[in-house]
C-alpha positions as CSV (number, residue, x, y, z in Angstrom):
1,M,8.1,150.3,-124.5
2,N,8.2,146.7,-125.6
3,D,6.8,144.3,-128.3
4,Y,3.2,144.6,-127.0
5,A,2.9,148.0,-125.4
6,T,4.0,151.6,-125.5
7,V,4.0,153.8,-122.4
8,Y,3.2,157.5,-122.5
9,L,3.1,160.2,-119.8
10,A,0.2,162.6,-119.8
11,S,-1.6,165.2,-117.7
12,A,-5.3,164.7,-116.8
13,P,-7.8,167.6,-116.8
14,D,-7.5,167.6,-113.0
15,G,-3.8,168.4,-113.3
16,K,-2.7,165.0,-112.0
17,G,-0.1,163.0,-113.9
18,R,-1.1,159.8,-115.6
19,A,0.9,156.9,-117.2
20,L,-0.9,155.5,-120.3
21,T,0.1,152.0,-121.4
22,E,-1.1,151.4,-125.0
23,L,-1.6,147.7,-125.5
24,K,-1.4,146.5,-129.1
25,M,-4.3,144.4,-130.4
26,N,-4.0,141.1,-132.2
27,D,-5.7,141.3,-135.6
28,V,-7.6,138.1,-134.9
29,E,-8.0,137.7,-131.2
30,G,-7.9,141.2,-129.9
31,L,-6.0,141.6,-126.6
32,T,-3.2,139.1,-126.1
33,G,-3.1,136.7,-123.1
34,T,-0.3,138.8,-121.7
35,S,-2.4,141.9,-121.7
36,M,-5.5,140.2,-120.4
37,R,-3.4,138.7,-117.5
38,E,-2.1,142.2,-116.5
39,I,-5.6,143.7,-116.6
40,A,-7.1,140.8,-114.6
41,I,-4.3,141.0,-111.9
42,L,-4.7,144.7,-111.5
43,R,-8.5,144.4,-111.1
44,G,-7.9,142.0,-108.3
45,L,-4.8,143.4,-106.4
46,N,-6.3,146.3,-104.5
47,H,-3.5,147.8,-102.3
48,K,-2.1,151.2,-101.6
49,N,1.3,150.2,-103.1
50,I,0.0,148.4,-106.2
51,V,-0.7,150.6,-109.2
52,T,-4.3,151.7,-109.6
53,L,-5.9,150.9,-113.0
54,L,-8.0,154.0,-113.5
55,D,-9.5,153.3,-116.9
56,V,-9.2,151.1,-120.0
57,P,-10.3,153.2,-123.0
58,K,-10.3,151.0,-126.2
59,T,-10.1,151.4,-130.0
60,K,-10.0,148.9,-132.8
61,A,-6.2,149.0,-132.9
62,S,-5.4,149.1,-129.2
63,S,-6.5,149.3,-125.6
64,T,-4.9,151.8,-123.2
65,L,-4.4,151.3,-119.5
66,V,-4.5,154.6,-117.5
67,F,-2.4,154.8,-114.3
68,E,-1.0,157.3,-111.8
69,Y,2.7,157.9,-112.5
70,E,6.2,159.0,-112.2
71,D,8.6,156.1,-112.6
72,M,11.5,155.4,-110.3
73,R,14.0,155.4,-113.2
74,T,13.4,159.1,-113.7
75,I,13.8,159.8,-110.0
76,I,17.0,157.8,-109.7
77,N,18.5,159.7,-112.7
78,E,17.9,163.1,-111.2
79,D,21.1,165.0,-110.5
80,L,20.8,165.2,-106.7
81,G,19.6,161.6,-106.3
82,I,17.0,160.6,-103.6
83,R,17.2,161.9,-100.1
84,T,18.2,159.3,-97.4
85,D,14.8,159.5,-95.7
86,K,13.0,159.2,-99.0
87,V,15.0,156.1,-100.0
88,R,13.8,154.4,-96.8
89,D,10.2,155.4,-97.3
90,F,10.1,154.5,-101.0
91,F,11.8,151.1,-100.4
92,K,9.4,150.2,-97.6
93,Q,6.4,150.9,-99.8
94,V,7.9,148.7,-102.5
95,L,8.2,145.9,-100.0
96,C,4.7,146.5,-98.7
97,G,3.4,146.0,-102.2
98,L,5.5,142.9,-102.8
99,E,4.4,141.4,-99.5
100,F,0.8,141.8,-100.5
101,C,1.4,140.2,-103.9
102,H,3.3,137.3,-102.4
103,Q,0.6,136.7,-99.7
104,N,-1.8,136.3,-102.6
105,N,0.5,133.9,-104.5
106,I,1.6,136.4,-107.2
107,T,5.2,136.8,-108.1
108,H,5.9,139.9,-110.1
109,C,9.0,138.6,-112.0
110,D,9.8,141.9,-113.7
111,L,10.5,144.3,-110.9
112,K,12.7,147.2,-112.0
113,P,12.7,151.0,-111.6
114,E,10.6,151.5,-114.7
115,N,7.8,149.4,-113.1
116,I,7.8,151.4,-109.8
117,L,5.7,154.5,-110.1
118,K,5.5,157.5,-107.7
119,R,2.6,159.8,-107.2
120,N,3.1,163.5,-106.5
121,D,2.3,162.8,-102.8
122,D,5.2,160.3,-102.6
123,V,3.0,157.2,-102.6
124,I,4.8,154.4,-104.4
125,K,2.9,152.0,-106.7
126,I,4.2,148.8,-108.3
127,G,3.1,148.2,-111.9
128,G,4.2,146.2,-114.9
129,F,2.4,143.0,-114.0
130,D,2.4,141.5,-117.5
131,L,5.1,138.9,-116.6
132,N,3.8,137.9,-113.2
133,R,3.2,134.3,-112.3
134,Q,1.0,132.6,-109.8
135,M,3.3,131.0,-107.3
136,T,1.1,127.9,-107.1
137,N,1.9,127.2,-110.8
138,Q,5.6,126.9,-110.6
139,S,6.1,125.3,-114.0
140,D,5.3,128.6,-115.6
141,N,8.8,130.1,-114.9
142,P,10.0,133.2,-116.7
143,T,12.8,132.5,-119.2
144,S,16.1,134.4,-118.9
145,E,14.9,136.7,-121.7
146,D,11.6,137.7,-120.1
147,N,12.6,140.6,-117.9
148,T,15.4,143.1,-117.6
149,L,18.6,141.2,-116.9
150,W,20.0,143.7,-114.4
151,Y,17.4,142.8,-111.8
152,K,17.1,139.1,-112.5
153,P,18.2,136.7,-109.6
154,P,20.9,134.1,-110.1
155,E,18.6,131.1,-109.7
156,I,16.7,132.1,-112.8
157,L,19.8,133.0,-114.8
158,L,21.3,129.6,-113.9
159,G,18.3,127.7,-115.1
160,E,16.5,127.0,-111.8
161,T,13.0,125.7,-112.5
162,K,11.5,126.3,-109.0
163,Y,11.2,129.7,-107.5
164,D,9.0,131.9,-105.3
165,G,8.5,135.5,-104.3
166,K,12.2,135.8,-103.3
167,V,13.0,136.4,-107.0
168,D,11.3,139.8,-106.4
169,I,13.4,140.4,-103.3
170,W,16.6,140.1,-105.2
171,S,15.3,142.6,-107.7
172,A,14.3,144.9,-104.9
173,G,17.8,144.7,-103.4
174,C,19.2,145.7,-106.8
175,I,16.8,148.7,-106.9
176,L,17.7,149.7,-103.3
177,F,21.4,149.8,-104.3
178,E,20.5,151.9,-107.4
179,M,18.4,154.3,-105.4
180,I,21.4,155.0,-103.2
181,V,24.3,154.9,-105.6
182,Q,22.5,156.0,-108.8
183,K,24.2,153.3,-110.8
184,P,22.9,149.7,-111.6
185,L,24.6,147.0,-109.5
186,F,24.8,144.3,-112.2
187,P,24.5,145.9,-115.7
188,G,25.0,142.8,-117.8
189,N,24.4,142.8,-121.6
190,D,23.2,139.2,-121.8
191,T,22.6,136.2,-119.6
192,D,26.3,135.1,-119.4
193,S,27.6,138.6,-118.7
194,E,24.9,139.1,-116.0
195,I,25.9,135.9,-114.2
196,C,29.6,137.1,-114.4
197,Y,28.7,140.5,-113.0
198,I,26.9,138.9,-110.0
199,F,29.7,136.5,-109.1
200,N,32.6,138.9,-110.0
201,R,31.1,141.6,-107.8
202,L,29.8,139.5,-104.9
203,G,32.4,136.7,-105.2
204,L,31.8,132.9,-105.6
205,P,30.3,131.4,-102.4
206,P,31.9,128.5,-100.5
207,P,30.5,125.1,-101.4
208,D,28.5,124.7,-98.2
209,Y,26.7,128.0,-98.8
210,W,25.0,126.7,-102.0
211,P,25.9,123.1,-102.5
212,E,24.0,122.7,-105.8
213,L,26.0,125.5,-107.4
214,S,29.1,123.4,-107.9
215,S,27.3,121.1,-110.3
216,N,25.6,123.9,-112.4
217,S,26.7,123.5,-116.0
218,I,26.2,127.2,-116.8
219,L,28.3,128.4,-113.9
220,Q,31.0,125.8,-114.6
221,R,31.4,127.0,-118.2
222,L,31.7,130.6,-117.1
223,Y,33.9,129.8,-114.2
224,L,36.6,128.5,-116.6
225,T,36.5,131.6,-118.8
226,D,34.9,134.7,-117.4
227,I,34.5,134.6,-113.6
228,N,37.6,136.1,-112.1
229,D,36.7,136.6,-108.4
230,R,38.4,133.6,-106.7
231,E,38.8,134.0,-102.9
232,E,42.3,133.4,-101.7
233,V,41.1,132.9,-98.1
234,E,38.4,130.2,-97.8
235,L,35.2,131.6,-96.2
236,T,32.6,129.9,-94.1
237,K,29.1,130.1,-95.3
238,E,28.2,132.5,-92.4
239,E,31.2,134.7,-93.3
240,Y,30.2,134.8,-97.0
241,A,26.5,135.5,-96.2
242,N,27.3,138.4,-93.8
243,S,30.6,140.2,-93.5
244,H,31.9,139.2,-97.0
245,L,28.8,140.4,-98.9
246,L,28.5,143.6,-96.8
247,D,32.2,144.4,-97.5
248,K,31.6,143.9,-101.2
249,L,28.5,146.1,-101.4
250,N,30.2,148.8,-99.2
251,K,33.1,149.0,-101.7
252,L,30.7,149.2,-104.6
253,S,28.7,152.0,-103.0
254,E,31.3,154.7,-103.7
255,E,31.3,155.5,-99.9
256,K,27.6,156.2,-99.8
257,S,27.2,153.3,-97.4
258,T,29.0,155.5,-94.8
259,Y,26.3,158.2,-94.9
260,S,24.4,158.2,-91.7
261,G,21.0,157.6,-93.4
262,F,22.3,154.6,-95.3
263,Q,24.3,152.7,-92.7
264,L,21.3,150.4,-91.9
265,A,20.3,150.1,-95.6
266,F,23.3,148.1,-96.5
267,P,22.9,145.2,-94.0
268,L,19.3,144.9,-95.3
269,M,20.6,145.0,-98.9
270,V,22.9,142.0,-98.0
271,K,19.9,140.0,-96.8
272,C,18.0,140.8,-100.1
273,L,21.0,140.0,-102.3
274,Q,21.9,136.5,-101.1
275,P,22.7,134.6,-104.2
276,N,21.2,131.4,-102.7
277,Q,17.4,132.0,-102.7
278,S,17.1,129.6,-99.7
279,V,19.2,132.0,-97.6
280,R,17.5,135.2,-99.0
281,I,14.9,136.8,-96.8
282,D,11.2,137.3,-97.9
283,A,9.2,140.5,-98.0
284,T,7.8,140.1,-94.5
285,Q,11.2,139.5,-93.0
286,A,12.6,142.5,-94.9
287,L,9.8,144.7,-93.5
288,D,10.7,143.6,-90.0
289,D,14.3,144.9,-90.4
290,E,15.5,147.6,-88.1
291,Y,16.1,149.9,-91.1
292,F,12.4,150.7,-91.1
293,G,11.5,151.0,-87.5
294,S,8.0,150.1,-86.4
295,V,5.8,151.6,-89.2
296,K,3.3,149.0,-90.5
297,C,2.2,148.4,-94.1
298,P,-1.3,149.3,-95.2
299,K,-3.7,146.4,-95.5
300,G,-4.9,145.3,-98.9
301,L,-8.6,145.8,-99.7
302,Q,-9.1,142.6,-101.7
303,D,-7.6,139.2,-101.8
304,I,-6.9,138.1,-105.3
305,T,-7.3,134.4,-104.4
306,T,-11.1,135.1,-104.2
307,L,-11.2,135.9,-107.9
308,N,-10.7,132.3,-109.1
309,F,-8.9,133.1,-112.3
310,V,-8.8,130.3,-115.0
311,V,-5.5,129.8,-116.7
312,D,-5.3,129.2,-120.4
313,D,-2.4,126.8,-120.8
314,S,-1.9,127.7,-124.4
315,D,-0.4,131.1,-123.6
316,M,0.0,130.9,-119.8
317,G,-2.5,133.8,-119.6
318,Y,-6.0,134.0,-118.3
319,S,-8.8,133.0,-120.7
320,V,-10.6,135.9,-122.4
321,S,-14.0,134.9,-121.0
322,D,-12.7,134.7,-117.5
323,C,-10.9,138.1,-117.7
324,C,-14.0,139.8,-119.0
325,K,-15.7,139.2,-115.7
326,Y,-13.3,141.7,-114.2
327,F,-12.8,143.9,-117.2
328,P,-16.2,145.5,-118.1
329,K,-15.1,147.1,-121.3
330,C,-13.7,143.9,-122.7
331,T,-15.3,142.2,-125.7
332,D,-15.4,138.5,-125.2
333,R,-14.3,137.2,-128.6
334,A,-14.5,133.6,-127.5
335,H,-18.3,133.7,-127.9
């Protein structure tokens, strides 16, 4: 639930589970730009691992998006956790969905367990596209309050104004850890505490690993007060990016990194959780990792770049008239 939507779980007459997202209507303009953007994106992204928008029933007070469901948060919190083979399968499907988004210039920007849905047949679907951004319009960056802090990458927390799909890969790495350990990796309460969690748990990198970091005013302020992990032995950038981060994550895993099914998961996790986005891998590189073997991703059925969305600069969403082309039940209030 958030300021503009409430999510309900329901059963359809066919016995299948559904997630219902009730979108609140603006008294004057109807659906907000945020809601229209999510609907438009979901109409265009047609891929096995992207949530399927089944219907959009509408009343005067709200519109409801109907999806397949069970969210990953519920699965992670189950007493027995997720089987090792299921973790690999689920995570690969998440990366397949992200790869398709990124190939179509869409960055999710709010990837978290609650936005990853699982059908009864174990097909994974990525949802929650209300905060996405088109990667070609990089001035529209999410603020540090936009999405759940636990999965936010350090470049955004530290005020970076340029980003790409690798912000989602950081989030995915956090989710992979959580699927295995059943605990969040960086559970900060606010932006400052989130930054401190990241660098206290992973350690501060050497200067040549991320040269721009030394001049970041936010980090310098926290370094003097709240960041405690100071390496006594100076590391090379290669040591930090590989053996150092792997050792840190292994220690945080509560010995689960030693389980036979997870031994290859942690080296991949290290590649996803590189604090410097220029060192972090992208979705395609992650899918080529030995953790997954040779199974290929399903192909998307439609390329969103063919839809020619018009951006309304006033609210960073798509214009009502443009979205209505892809949303048959929408009333175009602009005319």
